[in-house]
N, C-alpha and C positions, 0 to 999 in steps of 0.2 A: 436496484437497491437505492433506497432513499437515504441520503446522508444528512443528518441533523447533528452538527457537531459544535462543541465549544472546546477549544484546545488550550491546554495548560502545559507549559514547558517548565520542567523542574530539573535543570542540569547542574545546579550548584555542587551537589555531592558527587556527580559523575564526571567532572572535568578531569580528574586524575585517571579515570578508567576510559577516557576517550569515547564516552557514550552520552547520549541525551535521553532521559526518561520523559515520556509524554503520557498525558491522560486526557481523555475527552469523553463526552457523552454521546451515545448513539441511541436514538429513540428512547431516551430516558435511562439508559443503562451505562454505568461507568465502565469505560474501556481503558486499556493501557498498552503501552508499547515502548520500544527503545530504538534509537538509531545509533549504530556503531560506526563512528567516523573512520576507524582504521580499515574496516572491511566494506564500508559503504552499504551497510545492510540495515533495512528497517524491518522490525518484527512488530506487527500490529495485532493485538488480541481483542476481539469483540466478544464480550461476555454477555450474552443475551438471556432472556428468561428461559427459553427452552433449547438453546443451542450455543455452541461456541465456534467461532471462526477465527483461525489464525492465518494471517497473510504475511508472507515474507517477500520483500522486494530487495533485490541486489542491483545497485546502480553499476552498470558495466562501463558506460561512458556517457557523454552528454546526449546521445541519441538512442541508447539501448539500456534495457534493464530486464532482469529475469524475475519471474514471479512464481510463487508456490502458494496455493490456497488449500487449507484443510478445514472442512466443515463437519461438525459432529452434532447430532441431536438424538433424542431418545426414540424417534419414530422411523428414521431412515438409515440406510447403510451409510457410514461415513464416506466422504468423498475427498479426493485429492486431485487438484488441478494444477498444472504447471505449464510454463511456456515462457516465451520472450515477448517483450514489447519494444516496438521500434517507433521512433518519431518519423512521421511521413512528411515528405515535401509537399505542401499544399498545392504548389504550382503544377505538380504532375497530375492533379485531379481537378484542375480548373475546367469549367464548362465554357469559358470564353475561347473563341477561335483566335489563333495567333495571326498577326498581320502578314506572315509569310505565306499563308495558304490562299 
């Protein structure tokens, strides 16, 4: 997925609601989303010419988040993908040999 974005944050009206509305462009199409501070959830809506993709991220803690992706277009069966994302410790995957070996 190529990401070409210009992000605009418009949270003035949403401060009472504990949310932040966001808008950006993806490949020339206006997209929108919202971040809910109280639930730590991002909902991102990609409104493209022939499809719509909705991505929901829930931040679980500083190292984990849950994700759900729904994609719909006029030619394919709609898809739903979900799972968890974890921050990996890069030292566990280092190609350098330790001094102890």
